[in-house]
C-alpha positions as CSV (number, residue, x, y, z in Angstrom):
1,M,-28.1,27.2,-102.6
2,A,-24.8,25.5,-102.6
3,T,-22.7,25.4,-99.6
4,R,-18.9,25.7,-99.3
5,S,-18.3,21.9,-99.5
6,E,-20.4,21.5,-102.8
7,W,-19.0,24.4,-104.4
8,G,-15.8,22.5,-105.8
9,K,-18.1,19.6,-107.2
10,E,-20.4,21.9,-109.1
11,M,-19.8,21.2,-112.8
12,V,-20.5,23.9,-115.6
13,L,-23.3,22.1,-117.6
14,L,-25.1,25.6,-118.2
15,D,-26.6,27.5,-120.9
16,L,-25.7,31.1,-120.1
17,S,-28.2,32.4,-122.8
18,H,-31.0,31.8,-120.8
19,E,-32.3,34.4,-118.3
20,Q,-33.2,31.8,-115.7
21,T,-29.7,30.3,-115.6
22,W,-28.3,33.8,-114.6
23,D,-31.0,34.2,-112.0
24,V,-29.8,31.0,-110.4
25,L,-26.1,32.1,-110.7
26,L,-26.8,35.4,-109.2
27,K,-28.7,33.8,-106.3
28,Q,-26.1,31.2,-105.6
29,H,-22.7,32.9,-106.4
30,G,-23.5,36.5,-106.5
31,P,-23.3,37.4,-102.7
32,R,-19.9,35.4,-102.4
33,G,-18.7,37.1,-105.4
34,K,-19.3,40.6,-104.3
35,A,-17.9,39.9,-100.7
36,Y,-14.8,38.5,-102.3
37,C,-14.2,41.5,-104.6
38,C,-14.8,43.7,-101.6
39,R,-12.4,41.8,-99.4
40,V,-9.8,41.9,-102.2
41,L,-10.2,45.4,-103.2
42,G,-11.2,47.1,-99.7
43,D,-13.8,49.4,-101.2
44,E,-17.6,48.6,-101.7
45,H,-18.1,50.8,-104.7
46,A,-14.8,49.5,-106.4
47,A,-16.0,46.0,-105.7
48,E,-19.5,46.5,-107.1
49,D,-17.8,47.7,-110.2
50,A,-15.5,44.9,-110.4
51,F,-18.5,42.6,-109.8
52,Q,-20.3,43.8,-112.6
53,T,-17.3,43.9,-115.0
54,A,-16.8,40.1,-113.8
55,L,-20.4,39.4,-114.9
56,V,-20.1,40.9,-118.2
57,N,-16.8,38.9,-118.7
58,L,-18.6,35.8,-117.7
59,Y,-21.3,36.5,-120.2
60,E,-18.8,37.2,-123.1
61,S,-16.9,34.0,-122.4
62,R,-20.1,31.9,-122.1
63,E,-18.8,30.0,-125.3
64,R,-15.5,29.2,-124.0
65,I,-16.7,27.4,-121.0
66,V,-15.6,24.0,-120.9
67,P,-18.2,21.3,-119.9
68,K,-17.3,19.4,-116.7
69,T,-15.1,22.4,-115.4
70,S,-15.6,23.7,-111.8
71,F,-17.9,26.7,-112.3
72,V,-16.7,28.1,-109.1
73,A,-12.9,27.8,-110.1
74,Y,-13.9,29.3,-113.4
75,W,-15.8,32.2,-111.7
76,F,-13.2,32.9,-109.2
77,K,-10.6,33.1,-111.9
78,I,-12.7,35.8,-113.8
79,L,-13.2,37.7,-110.2
80,T,-9.6,37.4,-109.5
81,N,-8.4,38.7,-112.8
82,V,-10.8,41.8,-112.8
83,C,-9.6,42.4,-109.2
84,L,-6.0,42.4,-110.0
85,N,-6.6,44.5,-112.8
86,E,-8.4,46.9,-110.6
87,L,-5.5,46.9,-108.2
88,T,-3.0,47.4,-110.9
89,R,-4.9,50.2,-112.5
90,T,-5.4,52.3,-109.4
91,A,-1.5,51.6,-108.5
92,R,-2.4,52.7,-104.8
93,R,-3.0,50.5,-101.8
94,R,-6.5,50.4,-100.8
95,R,-7.9,49.6,-97.5
96,L,-8.8,46.0,-97.4
97,H,-12.1,46.1,-95.4
98,A,-15.4,47.5,-95.6
99,K,-16.7,50.1,-93.4
100,L,-17.2,48.7,-89.9
101,P,-21.1,49.1,-89.1
102,E,-21.9,51.5,-86.5
103,S,-22.6,50.5,-83.4
104,S,-26.3,51.0,-81.9
105,V,-24.9,50.6,-78.4
106,P,-23.6,54.1,-77.5
107,E,-20.6,52.9,-75.5
108,A,-18.6,50.2,-77.0
109,S,-17.4,47.4,-74.7
110,S,-13.6,46.6,-74.3
111,T,-14.3,43.3,-76.2
112,V,-15.8,45.0,-79.2
113,L,-12.8,47.5,-79.4
114,E,-10.5,44.7,-79.0
115,Q,-12.1,42.8,-81.8
116,Q,-12.0,45.8,-83.9
117,E,-8.3,46.6,-83.2
118,R,-7.5,42.8,-84.1
119,H,-9.6,43.1,-87.2
120,A,-7.7,46.3,-88.2
121,R,-4.5,44.7,-87.5
122,I,-5.1,41.9,-89.6
123,L,-6.3,44.1,-92.5
124,S,-3.2,46.1,-92.2
125,A,-1.1,43.1,-92.5
126,L,-3.1,41.7,-95.5
127,E,-1.7,44.8,-97.1
128,T,1.6,44.2,-96.9
129,L,1.3,40.8,-98.9
130,P,1.9,40.7,-102.6
131,A,-1.3,40.4,-104.6
132,A,-1.1,36.6,-105.6
133,Q,-0.5,35.8,-101.7
134,R,-3.1,38.1,-100.6
135,I,-5.9,36.7,-102.9
136,S,-4.7,33.1,-102.4
137,V,-5.1,33.5,-98.5
138,I,-8.4,35.4,-99.0
139,M,-9.8,32.4,-101.2
140,R,-8.7,29.7,-98.8
141,C,-9.4,31.4,-95.7
142,C,-12.6,33.4,-96.2
143,E,-14.0,31.7,-99.2
144,G,-13.1,28.1,-98.2
145,L,-11.8,27.2,-101.8
146,S,-9.8,24.1,-102.2
147,Y,-6.1,24.3,-103.2
148,A,-7.2,23.0,-106.8
149,D,-9.8,25.8,-107.1
150,I,-7.2,28.3,-105.9
151,A,-4.9,27.0,-108.5
152,A,-7.4,27.0,-111.3
153,A,-8.6,30.4,-110.5
154,L,-5.0,31.7,-110.4
155,Q,-3.8,29.6,-113.2
156,V,-0.8,27.9,-111.4
157,K,-0.3,24.5,-110.3
158,E,-2.0,23.1,-107.2
159,A,1.4,22.8,-105.1
160,H,2.1,26.7,-106.1
161,A,-1.1,27.7,-104.6
162,A,-0.4,25.7,-101.5
163,V,2.9,27.5,-101.2
164,L,1.2,30.9,-101.8
165,V,-1.2,30.4,-98.8
166,Y,1.4,28.9,-96.7
167,R,3.7,32.0,-97.3
168,A,1.0,34.4,-97.0
169,K,0.0,32.9,-93.7
170,R,3.5,33.1,-92.4
171,R,4.0,36.6,-93.3
172,L,0.9,37.4,-91.7
173,A,1.9,35.8,-88.6
174,E,5.1,37.8,-88.6
175,C,3.5,41.0,-89.2
176,L,1.0,40.5,-86.4
177,K,3.5,39.3,-84.1
178,A,5.9,42.5,-84.9
179,E,2.7,44.6,-84.1
180,K,2.5,42.9,-80.8
181,E,5.9,43.7,-79.6
């Protein structure tokens, strides 16, 4: 399985018409793709639908894949477009997190409650970001993608991808600071 650092180096030299290739792709990139959709959309069911749509789009675009193109950048471009379409289509803000797992401990400690509250504040702050900034900061901070891969996925220049991430981080910090006060 590819690690984060290996993702950007992986090149597309795949024949997507073979079932074995799909098995390998789903094992290596499926869980991260689903998690990414869930982070962007904030709803597990919508994320599953978006992930399935992205797989169909990948299959339908298999003839257009350029050899020696980063598969990860191409895959995240498809995932991002599907997620943006879903966000646009619904026209309402969705919560940007999956349900927190129920604790098996009857009484939650103050540390767990503080972590849950902090997590909720961060997710709430993420909701205030424009879609491009939200997606770029999730790609960079949660998925560990390089600026080059983010730029390829969003179809912008690498410098613009860095600016999007910077602005998103700055705005998140401002939102979290304002909430503390």
